[in-house]
N, C-alpha and C positions, 0 to 999 in steps of 0.2 A: 684447705677448711670447710667445715663442713657444716651448714645453715639448712634450718626445721622452724617447724614452725613448736613452739612453748607449750600452745593448748594443746596439740597432740601427744608432744611427749608426756606431758601428765596425762592424760586418758590414756592414751594407748602405749607408751613404753618410749625410749630412746631408738631403738630399732625400727620400728614401724614410725616413726618421726622423721630417721632419714630417707625412708623407703617412699614416704607419699610425696616428701618432699623433691626426690628425685623424680617418681610418676608426675607429680604436678610442674615443674621444669618442663618435661618431656612433652605432655599434653598443652601445657600455654604455650611455645615455642616450637621449631622443631624440633625433631625427634634425633637421637644420636645419629641415625643414618643422615641427616640433613635432609628426612622427609617429614610430611605429614599425612599423616593418618585418618580418612572421619570416614566412621559407619554408623550407619542407623543415625547420623542426625548429631554424632558427636566425636569429638577430637578423641584419638586412642593411644598409648603409647605403648607399641609393639617391642618386646624385651624378654629373654631367656633371665634365669634366677643366675647363671653362671654369669653374663652381660653385669650384671649388676655386682657380684663380687668384683668386677676388677674396675667398676667405677669405686666401690668401698671395701676396699681390700681386707679393712678392719671384720666384717663381719663374714660368717661363715656361710656357707647355701642354706645351711636348716636355719639359723636365724634371722633369715630374708624370707626364706618359706614361712617361715611361723608369722614373721611381722606379717605377709601378704594375707596368707589367712587370717589373721588377728581383723585387720582392717576391712577385711571383704567379711567377717562374720559381724564387725559391727555397724555394716551400710556405708563405709565412708568409701571405700571403692568398691568397681564393677568390674568383673574378669569376663574378657569373651573367647571366641578361639575362631578367626577370619586368616586361618592359612586354608591357604590353596591344597597344600600337601595335608591328605589322613597324617604323614606320619613328622611333619615339621609340628610339635610339642610348644613351640614359642607363645608367652601368653603376651593378653592383650589387656591394656587395661585401663581404666578411664572413672572419672570419679562421680558418684552420688551427685545428688541436689546437696545433702548435707554434707557431703566430705570436699564440694567446693564452698559449700559458708565456712566449716574449718578452715580450713587452707586460708579462705579471707577474712577470717575475722582476727586476726592482730595487725595483720597489715592495714585495716580499714581505721583501727586505733590508733596506729603509730601515725599515721599522715603519709 
């Protein structure tokens, strides 16, 4: 089953809502690899687009890239690069204050 915030889906589309939920769950808990990444005082999700397609096989790489780009452009998430190797292009994602507000918005209303 795929859970996501309805308000994110309405504002940015279902694909963006699915990816935002994936990043949100990984930022709030341990990441998919059981590690917590804290950089610049924020928790980050370190994940590649290919890894996301493994979690959501119904989304193509381009769908995921487009969703991430949209979320970044609309200032919902921020992408960072904290990899030790310059050849490692794995993305690092965290939420802006605005993005965290959107992700918490429905949860607060439902109790």
